[in-house]
N, C-alpha and C positions, 0 to 999 in steps of 0.2 A: 077736678079729676084726680082720682087716687093714683098713687105710684104703681105702675105695673110691676108685678112680681117677676124677678128674673128666674128663668127656668133652671132646674137642677141639671148641671152639665153631665152628671153621671147617668141620669135618666135619658138624656139625649144619646149618650153612648149606648145605653141599653136598647133604645129604639133602633139605633143603627145595627146592632147585633141581631135584633128581631128580623129586620129586612134581609140581612146577609145570610142568616140561618135558613131563611125561606128560599132565596134565589140560589144559594149554594147547593141546594138539593140536585142541581144539574150534574154535579160530580158523582151522583149515585146512579147515573143513567145506566151504567153497565149491569145493574141489578135487573133491568128490563130485558136485556138482550136475549138471554137464553129462553125465558118464557115466551117472548115474541117469536123467536125462531121456531120453537117447538109447536106453538099454537097455529101459526100461519105459514110455516115453512119458508119464511123470508130469509134472504141471504144475510149473513152477519155483517158484511161490509155495508149493505144497504141500511141495516138497522143502525149501525154506528155513525152513518152519515147524518142522522138526526142530531146527534151530539155536536158534530162538526159545524152543522148549519147554525145551531144555537150559539156556539162560541163565536162564529163569524159575525152573526147579527149582534151579539154582545158588543164586540169591538166597533162595529159600524154605528150602532145606536148610541154608544157612549161618545163617539166622535161627533155625530150629527146633533145629538140632543144635549150635549154639554152646555151649550148656550141657553137652552130651555131651563136647565137647572139653575143657571145664574140669574136668568131674567125673572122666573116665577117662584124661585125659592125651593127649599128641600121638601116642604110639605106637599105642594102640588106635584112636584117631580116624583115623590114617593107614591102618591095616589095613582099617578099615570102608570108607574111601574107595576103597582098592584093589579091594575086593570089588565094590562097586557100580559103579565105573568099568570094571573088567575085564569084569564081567557085561554092562554096558550096551553096550560096544563089540563084544564077542563076540556078544551077542544081536542086534546090528544085522546081523551076518553071517547069522544064522538068518532074520531078517526079509527080507533080500535073497533068500535061497534060496527062501523061501515067497512072494516077490513081494508082501509085505504092508506097506503104508504105515503102517497103525495100529500094527503090531508094531514098526516102526522108530521111531515116536513114543514108544512105551512103553520100548523098550530104550535107544536112544541118547538120546532126550529126557528121559524120567523117571529111569530108573536111572542113565544117564550123568550127568545133571544133578545127582542127589543126590551121586554120587561127587565131582563137581566142587566142589560147595559145601563139603563136609566137608574135602576135600583142600586147598582153597584156604586155609581159616583154620587148619587143624590145625598146620602148621609155623610160621606167621607169629607167632602169639601166643607161641610158645616162643622164637623168635628174638629178639623184643623183650626177653625176660628175660635172654638170653645176651649181649646187646650193649647194656648200659646206657650205654656210652660212644659207640656209633655206631649208634643206633637206626635212623636213616634208611637208612644203608648196608646194614644187615643185612636189613631188610624189602625194600629195593630189589633186593638180590641175588636173593631168592626170586621176587619178583613180576616181575623181569626175565626169569626163566626162563619164566614164563607168556607174556610178550610175545614172546619169541624163538621160542617153541614152533612157531608157524605157519611160520616161516622154515625151521626144521629139518625139521618133519614134512611140509610140502607136497611137496617133491621125492620124499621116501620114499614117500608115499601115491600120488603120480602114477606112480612106477616100479612099485609093487606092482600097481596097478589094471591097468596095461599087461601085466604078466607073469603074474599069477595070478587076475585078475578081481576084481570088487567084493566079493563075499561072503568070499572067502579073505583079501582085504586086511583086512577087519574082524576075522577070526579071528586073523590074525597080530598085528595091532596090539593087540587085546584081551589076548592072552597076554603080549606084550612089555611093555605098560604095567603089567599086573598084577605081573610080576616086578620091574620097576624100582621100582614104588611100595611093594611089600612090603619089598624090600631097604632102601629109603630110610627107611621108617617104623620099622624095627627099631632104627635108631640114634638115633631121636628121644627126647629126654627133657628135662624142664625142669631148670635148675640147682638145686642145693641152696639152701635158704632163706638169704638173706644173702650168697650168693656174689657176688664181684666179680672182674673180670678182673685178671690179674697186673699189678702196678705201678699199678693204677688208684687204690687206697687212698692210695699214696704221693703220687701226683699231686694228689689232693684235699687231702692234708695240707700239701703244699708250696705249694698255691694255684695250681698249673699249670693245673688244670681245676676247674671248679665242679661240685660234686656235683649229679646230676640230681634236680631237685625236681619231682615230679608235682603238678599242681594239686589233685588229690584222689585218694582211693582208693575208688572206688565199685563196687558190684555192678551187673550189667547192668540189673536192674529199677529201680535208683536212677538210673542214667545216663539212661534213656529219659524221666525226668521233668524233665530239665534243658533249658534253652534251647539250650545249646551242642551238645547231641546233634543237634537238628534243624537247626541251622546247618550242621554237618558233613554231615548227610544231604542237604540241598538243594544244597550246594556240589558234592558228589560226583555227585548226580543230574544237575545241569546239565552238568557236565564230561563225564559219560559219554553223556548223551542226544545232545549236539551232536557228540561225538567218534565215537560209534557210527554216527550218521547219515552223517558224512563217510566213515568206513571202509566202510560198506555201499554207498556210492555213489562211492567214489574213482575207480574206472575209468571209468564213464560221465561223471562230472563232468570229469575231465581231458580226455576225448575231446571233450566238448561245449564246454568253456571255452577250451582252448588247441590243439585240433585234433590231439591225439596219436592215433596209430594204436592199434588194439586190442592189438597186441603190446607196443608201448611203454607203454601204460597198465597192462598186466598186470605189466610189469617194474617200473614205478613203484610199484605196490601192494606188491611184494616189498621194495623199498628202504624204503618208508614203514614197513613192518613192523619193519625194523631200527631205525628212529628211535623207534618205539613202545617197543621193548625198551631202547634206549639212554637214552631219557627216564626210564625207570623207575629205573635205577641212578644216572643223572646227577643228576636233580632230587632224588631221595631222599637222596643223599650231600650235595648242596648244602644241603638242609634241616637237616642236622646243624649246619651253621655259621651259617646266617642265621635259623634258626628256622622252624617250620612255618607260623605266621601270615603271615610275609613271603613264603614260598614260594607259598602259595595266592593271595595278592594279586597276585604277579608273574604266575602262570598266567593269571588272568582279565584282567589289564591287557594282556598280550600278545595274548590271543585277541579282546578287544574291538577291538584295532587290526587283527589279521591277517584276521579274517573279512570286514570290509568291503573290505579290499585284494584279497581273492580275487575279489570281484565286479568291481572296476574294472580289474584288471591282465589283460593278454592276453599278457604276456611269459612264454614257457615256463619259463625258468630261475627268475625271481622267483616265479612261481606254484608251482613245485615246492619251492622253498625255504620258502615260506609254509606249504605243506602239511606239510613235514617238521617245522617248528617246532610246528605245531598238534599233530602226532602225539606229539612229545616231551612236550607239556603233558598230553595225554590219558593217556599212560603214567605220567607223573610224579604225576598226581592219584591213581591207584591205589596207587602204591608209597609215597607219603608218608602216606596215611590211617592205616595201623596205628600208625605212630610218633606221629601227631597224637592218636590215641585214647589212646595210652599217656601222652602229656603231659597230657591233659585229665582222664582218668579213672583213671589208674594201671594196674597190671598184674594187679590182683586177679581180674578176670573179662574180660580183654582179648579173648579169643577169642569170648565170647558177645556182647560189645558190637560187635566187628567184624562178627559175623554179622548183628546187627540193622541195622547201617549198610549192609551189602551188599544189603539189600532195595532200596536205591536203584539198584543195578546191574540187578536183576531188572526193576524198573519202567522203567528207561532202555532196557534191551534190547528191550522191547516198543514203547516210545514212539518212540525215535530213528529207526530204519529206516522204520517205518510213516509217521511224519510227513514224512520226506524224500521218500518215494515219493508220498505224497498231494499234497504241494506240486508235485512234478514233473508229476503227472497233471493237476492243476487249472490250473497256470500254463504248463506246457510247458517249464519250465526249473528246474534245481536251484538257480540263483542266488537265487531268491526266499526259499528256506529259509535261506540264509546271512544274510539281513537279520534274520529272526526270531531266529536263533541269536545274532547280535550283541546283540540285546535281552536274551536269556537271560543272556549273559555279563556284561552290565551289572548285572543283578540279582545274579549270583554275586559280582561285585566288591564290591557294597554289603554282601552277607552276610559276605564275608571281612573287611570293616572292622568290622561289627557284632559279630562274634565276639570281636574284640580288646577291645571295651568290657566284655564279659562276663568275659574273662580278667583284665583289669586290675582289675575290681571284686573278683573272687575273691582276686587277689594282695594287694589292700589289706586285705581281711578277714584273710587269713593273716598278713600282717605285723603287724597290730594284735594278733592273738591271740598271736603269738610274743613281742611286746613285753610283753604282759600276763604271759606265763609267766616271762620273764626278770626282770620286776619282782618 
């Protein structure tokens, strides 16, 4: 039998980007809200509930199907994701044809959401294994695709709605995403056991790089019994809750705080989407050099300072720069978490652990926007919620320091065990 050719890890990364660019289109949901409201007279709150249901099912399916990803591999998981997501988006077209809001919730929200969750984790756990030398960069690449998806998909959706109508837009998108996701999934596979990138072994031998030492190799059900799992969960939950609240209110917030026109505020939202995407690749790459614990401490330090500044500044340029920085931290938090999970729990069941951690996203997706809207309604201003978020980030900053104590304790145990073995 001939030697099987090792796949190109950069093409594996590209496949991951293909899947994430497709499922990330969920972030362009707001493009549908006005056309749906004007065509059917549906309430805006009821329309945006579709998005909330999709994010809820993203978190739930990531948690419940993480073990499926580990058991059957990224290819089958990617295909499963393509089927659910393709059906969900195309089903939304059927729902629109029938003018049925419940059917829209079921198709786009439930089916689409399940496709989202599986598709999100399937390629990421594989990428971590293909890039032991650049974990952050690899996961940042894929998750950047998710961040940039709204930027790419929004004008396409806008154009399609104008030319073929809402229902046909869903049919076209559902078919296109299905094809892209299937093609991307078919190339995915984990590397052979013990595989290392070319030249990496030599670099380790010559001391040019330090071999990656994971803190432990735990199964998902063991990981959830550790303190550090919950530290990660709460850090992600706070980062997403506050980030999603800002994202869901970015346009009215900018109009209210610095007097931007509706058109200028909409343009700003698009530009901020780019910073969300750039933050994913940028911060995740930086985390390879400064370490994940430092990266998260920097995120929360920046935001503890930036959020109060948003309240007190009325200078348009400074205000928009602050929002851009906050968006990079939001995106970076997503992109750095899979690499952090690998560092702390190893790659044995990374997909399943990542799935469990992503329940923080489902919870935050429900809490963040609702909380920001509630504050706006009770106080008449969004700025009050920014004060509360500053408090949340102070808590996250403390957690990012506490997790270091846990990491250092485990490192000491490892060192003493290694010394005992060498003796």
